[in-house]
N, CA, C and O atoms as a Tinker XYZ file with bonds, in Angstrom:
   476  protein
     1  N     72.532000   93.395000  105.466000    73     2
     2  CA    73.934000   93.025000  105.513000    64     1     3
     3  C     74.764000   94.285000  105.763000    63     2     4     5
     4  O     74.531000   95.324000  105.146000    81     3
     5  N     75.715000   94.184000  106.657000    73     3     6
     6  CA    76.589000   95.312000  106.955000    64     5     7
     7  C     77.856000   95.233000  106.111000    63     6     8     9
     8  O     78.211000   94.172000  105.596000    81     7
     9  N     78.527000   96.368000  105.979000    73     7    10
    10  CA    79.819000   96.344000  105.314000    64     9    11
    11  C     80.848000   95.801000  106.299000    63    10    12    13
    12  O     80.654000   95.866000  107.513000    81    11
    13  N     81.933000   95.268000  105.770000    73    11    14
    14  CA    82.969000   94.732000  106.651000    64    13    15
    15  C     83.941000   95.841000  107.026000    63    14    16    17
    16  O     84.134000   96.795000  106.272000    81    15
    17  N     84.547000   95.707000  108.191000    73    15    18
    18  CA    85.541000   96.666000  108.647000    64    17    19
    19  C     86.879000   95.956000  108.743000    63    18    20    21
    20  O     87.019000   94.945000  109.431000    81    19
    21  N     87.862000   96.509000  108.037000    73    19    22
    22  CA    89.197000   95.926000  108.030000    64    21    23
    23  C     90.049000   96.581000  109.099000    63    22    24    25
    24  O     89.829000   97.744000  109.438000    81    23
    25  N     91.024000   95.852000  109.639000    73    23    26
    26  CA    91.948000   96.466000  110.589000    64    25    27
    27  C     92.831000   97.491000  109.867000    63    26    28    29
    28  O     92.937000   97.476000  108.640000    81    27
    29  N     93.454000   98.366000  110.629000    73    27    30
    30  CA    94.368000   99.353000  110.061000    64    29    31
    31  C     95.474000   98.645000  109.289000    63    30    32    33
    32  O     95.973000   97.605000  109.718000    81    31
    33  N     95.851000   99.209000  108.160000    73    31    34
    34  CA    96.938000   98.627000  107.368000    64    33    35
    35  C     96.905000   99.126000  105.945000    63    34    36    37
    36  O     95.984000   99.832000  105.534000    81    35
    37  N     97.920000   98.751000  105.202000    73    35    38
    38  CA    98.031000   99.101000  103.789000    64    37    39
    39  C     97.488000   97.947000  102.963000    63    38    40    41
    40  O     98.226000   97.032000  102.599000    81    39
    41  N     96.210000   97.994000  102.674000    73    39    42
    42  CA    95.545000   96.902000  101.965000    64    41    43
    43  C     95.235000   97.325000  100.534000    63    42    44    45
    44  O     94.074000   97.346000  100.125000    81    43
    45  N     96.265000   97.658000   99.785000    73    43    46
    46  CA    96.105000   98.140000   98.405000    64    45    47
    47  C     95.939000   96.975000   97.435000    63    46    48    49
    48  O     94.964000   96.936000   96.684000    81    47
    49  N     96.856000   96.041000   97.437000    73    47    50
    50  CA    96.820000   94.898000   96.518000    64    49    51
    51  C     96.004000   93.757000   97.116000    63    50    52    53
    52  O     96.129000   93.444000   98.300000    81    51
    53  N     95.157000   93.130000   96.270000    73    51    54
    54  CA    94.332000   91.997000   96.687000    64    53    55
    55  C     94.387000   90.927000   95.618000    63    54    56    57
    56  O     94.531000   91.227000   94.433000    81    55
    57  N     94.271000   89.671000   96.041000    73    55    58
    58  CA    94.102000   88.592000   95.074000    64    57    59
    59  C     93.402000   87.404000   95.712000    63    58    60    61
    60  O     93.263000   87.307000   96.932000    81    59
    61  N     92.962000   86.494000   94.827000    73    59    62
    62  CA    92.407000   85.229000   95.301000    64    61    63
    63  C     93.613000   84.358000   95.618000    63    62    64    65
    64  O     94.272000   83.843000   94.715000    81    63
    65  N     93.896000   84.198000   96.894000    73    63    66
    66  CA    95.086000   83.478000   97.320000    64    65    67
    67  C     94.859000   81.968000   97.254000    63    66    68    69
    68  O     95.765000   81.210000   96.907000    81    67
    69  N     93.650000   81.543000   97.589000    73    67    70
    70  CA    93.352000   80.113000   97.587000    64    69    71
    71  C     91.847000   79.935000   97.459000    63    70    72    73
    72  O     91.061000   80.651000   98.079000    81    71
    73  N     91.465000   78.963000   96.638000    73    71    74
    74  CA    90.044000   78.631000   96.524000    64    73    75
    75  C     89.968000   77.118000   96.440000    63    74    76    77
    76  O     90.235000   76.510000   95.403000    81    75
    77  N     89.597000   76.540000   97.555000    73    75    78
    78  CA    89.464000   75.098000   97.653000    64    77    79
    79  C     88.032000   74.785000   98.049000    63    78    80    81
    80  O     87.321000   75.685000   98.496000    81    79
    81  N     87.586000   73.559000   97.906000    73    79    82
    82  CA    86.208000   73.243000   98.291000    64    81    83
    83  C     85.903000   73.713000   99.712000    63    82    84    85
    84  O     86.585000   73.338000  100.666000    81    83
    85  N     84.876000   74.529000   99.831000    73    83    86
    86  CA    84.453000   74.990000  101.145000    64    85    87
    87  C     85.165000   76.207000  101.680000    63    86    88    89
    88  O     84.820000   76.683000  102.762000    81    87
    89  N     86.160000   76.740000  100.958000    73    87    90
    90  CA    86.895000   77.883000  101.503000    64    89    91
    91  C     87.518000   78.732000  100.397000    63    90    92    93
    92  O     88.230000   78.228000   99.528000    81    91
    93  N     87.233000   80.027000  100.453000    73    91    94
    94  CA    87.828000   81.019000   99.554000    64    93    95
    95  C     88.622000   81.991000  100.405000    63    94    96    97
    96  O     88.099000   82.565000  101.359000    81    95
    97  N     89.901000   82.175000  100.053000    73    95    98
    98  CA    90.766000   83.085000  100.807000    64    97    99
    99  C     91.237000   84.217000   99.901000    63    98   100   101
   100  O     91.935000   83.986000   98.914000    81    99
   101  N     90.845000   85.451000  100.250000    73    99   102
   102  CA    91.373000   86.634000   99.587000    64   101   103
   103  C     92.507000   87.177000  100.439000    63   102   104   105
   104  O     92.394000   87.248000  101.662000    81   103
   105  N     93.598000   87.558000   99.793000    73   103   106
   106  CA    94.754000   88.091000  100.509000    64   105   107
   107  C     94.942000   89.555000  100.154000    63   106   108   109
   108  O     94.626000   89.984000   99.044000    81   107
   109  N     95.462000   90.321000  101.114000    73   107   110
   110  CA    95.672000   91.752000  100.904000    64   109   111
   111  C     96.999000   92.184000  101.513000    63   110   112   113
   112  O     97.460000   91.625000  102.509000    81   111
   113  N     97.595000   93.184000  100.894000    73   111   114
   114  CA    98.833000   93.776000  101.392000    64   113   115
   115  C     99.206000   94.950000  100.511000    63   114   116   117
   116  O     98.444000   95.350000   99.630000    81   115
   117  N    100.387000   95.499000  100.759000    73   115   118
   118  CA   100.822000   96.629000   99.934000    64   117   119
   119  C    101.680000   96.175000   98.769000    63   118   120   121
   120  O    101.940000   96.968000   97.864000    81   119
   121  N    102.130000   94.921000   98.759000    73   119   122
   122  CA   102.892000   94.345000   97.654000    64   121   123
   123  C    102.822000   92.835000   97.809000    63   122   124   125
   124  O    103.486000   92.271000   98.678000    81   123
   125  N    102.036000   92.183000   96.987000    73   123   126
   126  CA   101.801000   90.753000   97.154000    64   125   127
   127  C    102.885000   89.873000   96.552000    63   126   128   129
   128  O    102.732000   88.652000   96.510000    81   127
   129  N    103.971000   90.465000   96.087000    73   127   130
   130  CA   105.034000   89.672000   95.484000    64   129   131
   131  C    105.681000   88.696000   96.449000    63   130   132   133
   132  O    106.051000   87.591000   96.054000    81   131
   133  N    105.822000   89.087000   97.707000    73   131   134
   134  CA   106.548000   88.254000   98.663000    64   133   135
   135  C    105.742000   87.882000   99.907000    63   134   136   137
   136  O    106.033000   86.873000  100.550000    81   135
   137  N    104.741000   88.679000  100.252000    73   135   138
   138  CA   103.982000   88.406000  101.474000    64   137   139
   139  C    102.659000   89.147000  101.427000    63   138   140   141
   140  O    102.446000   90.018000  100.584000    81   139
   141  N    101.771000   88.787000  102.347000    73   139   142
   142  CA   100.564000   89.569000  102.583000    64   141   143
   143  C    100.310000   89.611000  104.080000    63   142   144   145
   144  O    100.860000   88.813000  104.839000    81   143
   145  N     99.475000   90.547000  104.491000    73   143   146
   146  CA    99.262000   90.749000  105.922000    64   145   147
   147  C     97.825000   90.637000  106.374000    63   146   148   149
   148  O     97.523000   90.874000  107.544000    81   147
   149  N     96.922000   90.275000  105.452000    73   147   150
   150  CA    95.522000   90.170000  105.811000    64   149   151
   151  C     94.851000   89.162000  104.898000    63   150   152   153
   152  O     95.151000   89.089000  103.706000    81   151
   153  N     93.941000   88.388000  105.466000    73   151   154
   154  CA    93.135000   87.472000  104.667000    64   153   155
   155  C     91.674000   87.624000  105.043000    63   154   156   157
   156  O     91.330000   87.773000  106.216000    81   155
   157  N     90.823000   87.583000  104.036000    73   155   158
   158  CA    89.390000   87.412000  104.241000    64   157   159
   159  C     89.116000   85.965000  103.890000    63   158   160   161
   160  O     89.310000   85.555000  102.745000    81   159
   161  N     88.673000   85.197000  104.849000    73   159   162
   162  CA    88.429000   83.771000  104.660000    64   161   163
   163  C     86.917000   83.544000  104.638000    63   162   164   165
   164  O     86.236000   83.711000  105.649000    81   163
   165  N     86.413000   83.165000  103.478000    73   163   166
   166  CA    84.991000   82.889000  103.303000    64   165   167
   167  C     84.778000   81.390000  103.420000    63   166   168   169
   168  O     85.312000   80.618000  102.624000    81   167
   169  N     84.001000   80.979000  104.407000    73   167   170
   170  CA    83.662000   79.569000  104.578000    64   169   171
   171  C     82.386000   79.277000  103.791000    63   170   172   173
   172  O     81.452000   80.079000  103.785000    81   171
   173  N     82.359000   78.138000  103.140000    73   171   174
   174  CA    81.217000   77.701000  102.333000    64   173   175
   175  C     80.769000   78.777000  101.342000    63   174   176   177
   176  O     79.620000   79.216000  101.385000    81   175
   177  N     81.676000   79.208000  100.441000    73   175   178
   178  CA    81.260000   80.200000   99.444000    64   177   179
   179  C     80.208000   79.613000   98.512000    63   178   180   181
   180  O     80.370000   78.512000   97.987000    81   179
   181  N     79.130000   80.361000   98.316000    73   179   182
   182  CA    78.015000   79.890000   97.501000    64   181   183
   183  C     77.872000   80.664000   96.204000    63   182   184   185
   184  O     77.373000   80.130000   95.214000    81   183
   185  N     78.303000   81.908000   96.201000    73   183   186
   186  CA    78.247000   82.758000   95.003000    64   185   187
   187  C     79.479000   83.641000   95.027000    63   186   188   189
   188  O     79.738000   84.323000   96.018000    81   187
   189  N     80.249000   83.632000   93.930000    73   187   190
   190  CA    81.465000   84.433000   93.863000    64   189   191
   191  C     81.560000   85.095000   92.499000    63   190   192   193
   192  O     81.590000   84.423000   91.468000    81   191
   193  N     81.606000   86.409000   92.509000    73   191   194
   194  CA    81.881000   87.217000   91.321000    64   193   195
   195  C     82.979000   88.174000   91.747000    63   194   196   197
   196  O     82.721000   89.221000   92.341000    81   195
   197  N     84.215000   87.793000   91.430000    73   195   198
   198  CA    85.367000   88.515000   91.964000    64   197   199
   199  C     86.531000   88.393000   90.993000    63   198   200   201
   200  O     86.820000   87.293000   90.523000    81   199
   201  N     87.215000   89.506000   90.677000    73   199   202
   202  CA    88.399000   89.385000   89.828000    64   201   203
   203  C     89.503000   88.609000   90.552000    63   202   204   205
   204  O     89.543000   88.582000   91.782000    81   203
   205  N     90.379000   87.990000   89.797000    73   203   206
   206  CA    91.482000   87.218000   90.390000    64   205   207
   207  C     92.433000   88.105000   91.176000    63   206   208   209
   208  O     92.959000   87.692000   92.209000    81   207
   209  N     92.655000   89.319000   90.695000    73   207   210
   210  CA    93.434000   90.296000   91.461000    64   209   211
   211  C     92.856000   91.678000   91.204000    63   210   212   213
   212  O     92.351000   91.974000   90.121000    81   211
   213  N     92.945000   92.513000   92.233000    73   211   214
   214  CA    92.350000   93.840000   92.167000    64   213   215
   215  C     93.032000   94.745000   93.179000    63   214   216   217
   216  O     93.843000   94.295000   93.988000    81   215
   217  N     92.692000   96.027000   93.122000    73   215   218
   218  CA    93.358000   97.023000   93.966000    64   217   219
   219  C     92.344000   97.947000   94.625000    63   218   220   221
   220  O     91.296000   98.264000   94.062000    81   219
   221  N     92.690000   98.364000   95.830000    73   219   222
   222  CA    91.987000   99.406000   96.564000    64   221   223
   223  C     90.466000   99.228000   96.581000    63   222   224   225
   224  O     89.743000  100.124000   96.145000    81   223
   225  N     89.968000   98.092000   97.075000    73   223   226
   226  CA    88.517000   97.890000   97.086000    64   225   227
   227  C     87.817000   98.798000   98.095000    63   226   228   229
   228  O     88.367000   99.141000   99.142000    81   227
   229  N     86.609000   99.167000   97.755000    73   227   230
   230  CA    85.735000   99.897000   98.672000    64   229   231
   231  C     84.575000   98.958000   98.975000    63   230   232   233
   232  O     83.718000   98.714000   98.127000    81   231
   233  N     84.564000   98.436000  100.198000    73   231   234
   234  CA    83.517000   97.511000  100.602000    64   233   235
   235  C     82.253000   98.294000  100.949000    63   234   236   237
   236  O     82.312000   99.384000  101.519000    81   235
   237  N     81.123000   97.717000  100.594000    73   235   238
   238  CA    79.842000   98.376000  100.805000    64   237   239
   239  C     78.771000   97.325000  101.059000    63   238   240   241
   240  O     78.983000   96.132000  100.839000    81   239
   241  N     77.623000   97.790000  101.523000    73   239   242
   242  CA    76.486000   96.885000  101.691000    64   241   243
   243  C     75.986000   96.482000  100.303000    63   242   244   245
   244  O     75.991000   97.307000   99.389000    81   243
   245  N     75.558000   95.239000  100.130000    73   243   246
   246  CA    75.017000   94.820000   98.832000    64   245   247
   247  C     73.710000   95.560000   98.535000    63   246   248   249
   248  O     72.945000   95.883000   99.445000    81   247
   249  N     73.473000   95.816000   97.271000    73   247   250
   250  CA    72.235000   96.462000   96.855000    64   249   251
   251  C     71.087000   95.449000   96.918000    63   250   252   253
   252  O     71.329000   94.243000   96.960000    81   251
   253  N     69.851000   95.929000   96.925000    73   251   254
   254  CA    68.716000   94.986000   96.874000    64   253   255
   255  C     68.779000   94.087000   95.634000    63   254   256   257
   256  O     68.425000   92.911000   95.712000    81   255
   257  N     69.221000   94.620000   94.500000    73   255   258
   258  CA    69.342000   93.811000   93.284000    64   257   259
   259  C     70.376000   92.703000   93.462000    63   258   260   261
   260  O     70.160000   91.571000   93.027000    81   259
   261  N     71.500000   93.032000   94.103000    73   259   262
   262  CA    72.535000   92.013000   94.346000    64   261   263
   263  C     72.013000   90.931000   95.293000    63   262   264   265
   264  O     72.290000   89.748000   95.095000    81   263
   265  N     71.271000   91.324000   96.304000    73   263   266
   266  CA    70.697000   90.334000   97.224000    64   265   267
   267  C     69.703000   89.428000   96.506000    63   266   268   269
   268  O     69.658000   88.227000   96.771000    81   267
   269  N     68.905000   89.993000   95.597000    73   267   270
   270  CA    67.978000   89.165000   94.817000    64   269   271
   271  C     68.738000   88.198000   93.910000    63   270   272   273
   272  O     68.341000   87.042000   93.769000    81   271
   273  N     69.826000   88.662000   93.296000    73   271   274
   274  CA    70.657000   87.797000   92.450000    64   273   275
   275  C     71.200000   86.625000   93.262000    63   274   276   277
   276  O     71.137000   85.478000   92.820000    81   275
   277  N     71.729000   86.910000   94.441000    73   275   278
   278  CA    72.260000   85.849000   95.302000    64   277   279
   279  C     71.141000   84.891000   95.705000    63   278   280   281
   280  O     71.331000   83.675000   95.684000    81   279
   281  N     69.992000   85.420000   96.067000    73   279   282
   282  CA    68.876000   84.561000   96.476000    64   281   283
   283  C     68.422000   83.663000   95.327000    63   282   284   285
   284  O     68.139000   82.483000   95.535000    81   283
   285  N     68.350000   84.221000   94.109000    73   283   286
   286  CA    67.970000   83.400000   92.948000    64   285   287
   287  C     69.009000   82.318000   92.681000    63   286   288   289
   288  O     68.658000   81.190000   92.336000    81   287
   289  N     70.267000   82.651000   92.836000    73   287   290
   290  CA    71.345000   81.698000   92.543000    64   289   291
   291  C     71.497000   80.627000   93.617000    63   290   292   293
   292  O     71.816000   79.478000   93.312000    81   291
   293  N     71.269000   81.005000   94.878000    73   291   294
   294  CA    71.536000   80.096000   95.991000    64   293   295
   295  C     70.276000   79.500000   96.618000    63   294   296   297
   296  O     70.358000   78.549000   97.395000    81   295
   297  N     69.118000   80.055000   96.283000    73   295   298
   298  CA    67.890000   79.581000   96.896000    64   297   299
   299  C     67.540000   80.319000   98.176000    63   298   300   301
   300  O     66.414000   80.218000   98.664000    81   299
   301  N     68.487000   81.054000   98.718000    73   299   302
   302  CA    68.299000   81.860000   99.925000    64   301   303
   303  C     69.453000   82.849000  100.014000    63   302   304   305
   304  O     70.428000   82.737000   99.271000    81   303
   305  N     69.348000   83.807000  100.910000    73   303   306
   306  CA    70.452000   84.729000  101.137000    64   305   307
   307  C     71.301000   84.151000  102.271000    63   306   308   309
   308  O     70.820000   84.031000  103.398000    81   307
   309  N     72.563000   83.790000  101.988000    73   307   310
   310  CA    73.426000   83.216000  103.026000    64   309   311
   311  C     73.729000   84.216000  104.144000    63   310   312   313
   312  O     73.367000   85.389000  104.059000    81   311
   313  N     74.387000   83.741000  105.170000    73   311   314
   314  CA    74.717000   84.564000  106.337000    64   313   315
   315  C     75.584000   85.770000  105.979000    63   314   316   317
   316  O     75.461000   86.826000  106.600000    81   315
   317  N     76.456000   85.622000  104.986000    73   315   318
   318  CA    77.397000   86.685000  104.625000    64   317   319
   319  C     77.244000   87.022000  103.154000    63   318   320   321
   320  O     77.301000   86.140000  102.298000    81   319
   321  N     77.050000   88.296000  102.863000    73   319   322
   322  CA    77.076000   88.782000  101.491000    64   321   323
   323  C     77.935000   90.037000  101.495000    63   322   324   325
   324  O     77.582000   91.038000  102.119000    81   323
   325  N     79.066000   89.979000  100.793000    73   323   326
   326  CA    80.026000   91.083000  100.745000    64   325   327
   327  C     80.049000   91.648000   99.332000    63   326   328   329
   328  O     80.176000   90.907000   98.357000    81   327
   329  N     79.925000   92.962000   99.234000    73   327   330
   330  CA    79.976000   93.642000   97.936000    64   329   331
   331  C     81.102000   94.677000   97.978000    63   330   332   333
   332  O     81.412000   95.235000   99.031000    81   331
   333  N     81.707000   94.921000   96.810000    73   331   334
   334  CA    82.765000   95.939000   96.746000    64   333   335
   335  C     82.928000   96.446000   95.327000    63   334   336   337
   336  O     82.489000   95.819000   94.363000    81   335
   337  N     83.567000   97.589000   95.227000    73   335   338
   338  CA    84.007000   98.172000   93.963000    64   337   339
   339  C     85.522000   98.229000   94.042000    63   338   340   341
   340  O     86.073000   98.549000   95.095000    81   339
   341  N     86.213000   97.920000   92.928000    73   339   342
   342  CA    87.671000   97.894000   92.964000    64   341   343
   343  C     88.267000   98.166000   91.591000    63   342   344   345
   344  O     87.604000   98.021000   90.564000    81   343
   345  N     89.512000   98.557000   91.598000    73   343   346
   346  CA    90.296000   98.742000   90.381000    64   345   347
   347  C     90.867000   97.374000   89.999000    63   346   348   349
   348  O     91.647000   96.784000   90.747000    81   347
   349  N     90.466000   96.881000   88.826000    73   347   350
   350  CA    90.978000   95.589000   88.351000    64   349   351
   351  C     91.833000   95.772000   87.098000    63   350   352   353
   352  O     92.079000   94.817000   86.362000    81   351
   353  N     92.283000   97.008000   86.860000    73   351   354
   354  CA    93.183000   97.267000   85.746000    64   353   355
   355  C     92.499000   97.751000   84.486000    63   354   356   357
   356  O     93.182000   98.055000   83.508000    81   355
   357  N     91.183000   97.834000   84.469000    73   355   358
   358  CA    90.464000   98.290000   83.287000    64   357   359
   359  C     90.177000   99.777000   83.341000    63   358   360   361
   360  O     90.647000  100.488000   84.229000    81   359
   361  N     89.402000  100.228000   82.382000    73   359   362
   362  CA    89.055000  101.642000   82.301000    64   361   363
   363  C     88.109000  102.068000   83.426000    63   362   364   365
   364  O     88.092000  103.239000   83.806000    81   363
   365  N     87.329000  101.137000   83.957000    73   363   366
   366  CA    86.376000  101.430000   85.027000    64   365   367
   367  C     86.573000  100.441000   86.170000    63   366   368   369
   368  O     87.100000   99.344000   85.980000    81   367
   369  N     86.139000  100.850000   87.362000    73   367   370
   370  CA    86.144000   99.928000   88.491000    64   369   371
   371  C     85.172000   98.784000   88.197000    63   370   372   373
   372  O     84.235000   98.934000   87.413000    81   371
   373  N     85.412000   97.644000   88.838000    73   371   374
   374  CA    84.526000   96.488000   88.711000    64   373   375
   375  C     83.822000   96.260000   90.047000    63   374   376   377
   376  O     84.312000   96.658000   91.103000    81   375
   377  N     82.668000   95.613000   89.975000    73   375   378
   378  CA    81.931000   95.249000   91.180000    64   377   379
   379  C     82.262000   93.811000   91.538000    63   378   380   381
   380  O     82.377000   92.953000   90.663000    81   379
   381  N     82.412000   93.560000   92.817000    73   379   382
   382  CA    82.609000   92.208000   93.315000    64   381   383
   383  C     81.460000   91.849000   94.241000    63   382   384   385
   384  O     80.898000   92.714000   94.911000    81   383
   385  N     81.118000   90.577000   94.275000    73   383   386
   386  CA    80.024000   90.110000   95.125000    64   385   387
   387  C     80.344000   88.681000   95.558000    63   386   388   389
   388  O     80.559000   87.800000   94.726000    81   387
   389  N     80.373000   88.469000   96.867000    73   387   390
   390  CA    80.668000   87.142000   97.419000    64   389   391
   391  C     79.629000   86.827000   98.489000    63   390   392   393
   392  O     79.408000   87.618000   99.406000    81   391
   393  N     78.996000   85.668000   98.364000    73   391   394
   394  CA    78.035000   85.193000   99.355000    64   393   395
   395  C     78.567000   83.883000   99.933000    63   394   396   397
   396  O     79.010000   83.000000   99.198000    81   395
   397  N     78.515000   83.773000  101.249000    73   395   398
   398  CA    79.110000   82.602000  101.901000    64   397   399
   399  C     78.409000   82.319000  103.226000    63   398   400   401
   400  O     77.626000   83.126000  103.728000    81   399
   401  N     78.713000   81.159000  103.766000    73   399   402
   402  CA    78.175000   80.777000  105.062000    64   401   403
   403  C     78.826000   81.494000  106.219000    63   402   404   405
   404  O     78.212000   81.638000  107.276000    81   403
   405  N     80.056000   81.949000  106.049000    73   403   406
   406  CA    80.769000   82.642000  107.121000    64   405   407
   407  C     81.946000   83.425000  106.580000    63   406   408   409
   408  O     82.398000   83.198000  105.458000    81   407
   409  N     82.435000   84.344000  107.387000    73   407   410
   410  CA    83.584000   85.174000  107.023000    64   409   411
   411  C     84.439000   85.406000  108.255000    63   410   412   413
   412  O     83.948000   85.757000  109.328000    81   411
   413  N     85.740000   85.199000  108.064000    73   411   414
   414  CA    86.718000   85.530000  109.110000    64   413   415
   415  C     87.711000   86.515000  108.525000    63   414   416   417
   416  O     88.188000   86.330000  107.406000    81   415
   417  N     88.025000   87.559000  109.275000    73   415   418
   418  CA    89.052000   88.523000  108.892000    64   417   419
   419  C     90.283000   88.169000  109.710000    63   418   420   421
   420  O     90.278000   88.275000  110.936000    81   419
   421  N     91.353000   87.741000  109.009000    73   419   422
   422  CA    92.526000   87.188000  109.682000    64   421   423
   423  C     93.754000   88.043000  109.376000    63   422   424   425
   424  O     94.319000   87.944000  108.287000    81   423
   425  N     94.175000   88.888000  110.331000    73   423   426
   426  CA    95.414000   89.639000  110.123000    64   425   427
   427  C     96.612000   88.764000  110.481000    63   426   428   429
   428  O     96.499000   87.840000  111.287000    81   427
   429  N     97.754000   89.063000  109.875000    73   427   430
   430  CA    98.980000   88.336000  110.193000    64   429   431
   431  C     99.845000   88.141000  108.969000    63   430   432   433
   432  O     99.346000   87.974000  107.856000    81   431
   433  N    101.133000   88.165000  109.183000    73   431   434
   434  CA   102.114000   88.028000  108.106000    64   433   435
   435  C    102.091000   86.616000  107.530000    63   434   436   437
   436  O    102.169000   85.631000  108.264000    81   435
   437  N    101.982000   86.533000  106.201000    73   435   438
   438  CA   102.059000   85.256000  105.502000    64   437   439
   439  C    103.075000   85.420000  104.378000    63   438   440   441
   440  O    102.881000   86.218000  103.461000    81   439
   441  N    104.161000   84.652000  104.464000    73   439   442
   442  CA   105.168000   84.671000  103.404000    64   441   443
   443  C    104.619000   83.931000  102.194000    63   442   444   445
   444  O    104.207000   82.775000  102.297000    81   443
   445  N    104.614000   84.596000  101.062000    73   443   446
   446  CA   104.107000   83.950000   99.854000    64   445   447
   447  C    105.162000   83.047000   99.235000    63   446   448   449
   448  O    104.834000   82.191000   98.414000    81   447
   449  N    106.390000   83.216000   99.605000    73   447   450
   450  CA   107.453000   82.348000   99.103000    64   449   451
   451  C    107.305000   80.978000   99.751000    63   450   452   453
   452  O    107.322000   79.966000   99.051000    81   451
   453  N    107.161000   80.925000  101.069000    73   451   454
   454  CA   107.015000   79.631000  101.734000    64   453   455
   455  C    105.659000   79.007000  101.421000    63   454   456   457
   456  O    105.550000   77.784000  101.331000    81   455
   457  N    104.614000   79.838000  101.252000    73   455   458
   458  CA   103.288000   79.314000  100.893000    64   457   459
   459  C    103.324000   78.683000   99.510000    63   458   460   461
   460  O    102.715000   77.635000   99.297000    81   459
   461  N    104.019000   79.294000   98.576000    73   459   462
   462  CA   104.107000   78.761000   97.213000    64   461   463
   463  C    104.933000   77.474000   97.200000    63   462   464   465
   464  O    104.631000   76.548000   96.447000    81   463
   465  N    105.966000   77.416000   98.027000    73   463   466
   466  CA   106.816000   76.231000   98.064000    64   465   467
   467  C    106.052000   75.028000   98.598000    63   466   468   469
   468  O    106.309000   73.893000   98.197000    81   467
   469  N    105.095000   75.283000   99.520000    73   467   470
   470  CA   104.338000   74.184000  100.110000    64   469   471
   471  C    103.101000   73.809000   99.321000    63   470   472   473
   472  O    102.423000   72.838000   99.657000    81   471
   473  N    102.798000   74.566000   98.276000    73   471   474
   474  CA   101.553000   74.296000   97.521000    64   473   475
   475  C    101.708000   73.110000   96.599000    63   474   476
   476  O    100.765000   72.748000   95.896000    81   475
């Protein structure tokens, strides 16, 4: 599994923007109070260990142990396995691990005010 490459931008703040059956959307920006400018859209998420909000993630290839954990949990290693370390507000960084059938990196302005009003 390769690490993901994000487009240029200020992707400091991250959160779980939406998690509905078959789709997990992580949002990123420099201040998520009013808008975000990037989404990682995971199709068919099968394994998710991720804080609800976090900062400054460093994406990396999953370790062999993480791949074994995903395989034990899912019965196989899905097409996408994303691992990262991030600041989640505690004394130490936390590890995140998401396994899914697919991943789309979607740049673009999303107003969180209008998104919240339509939810």
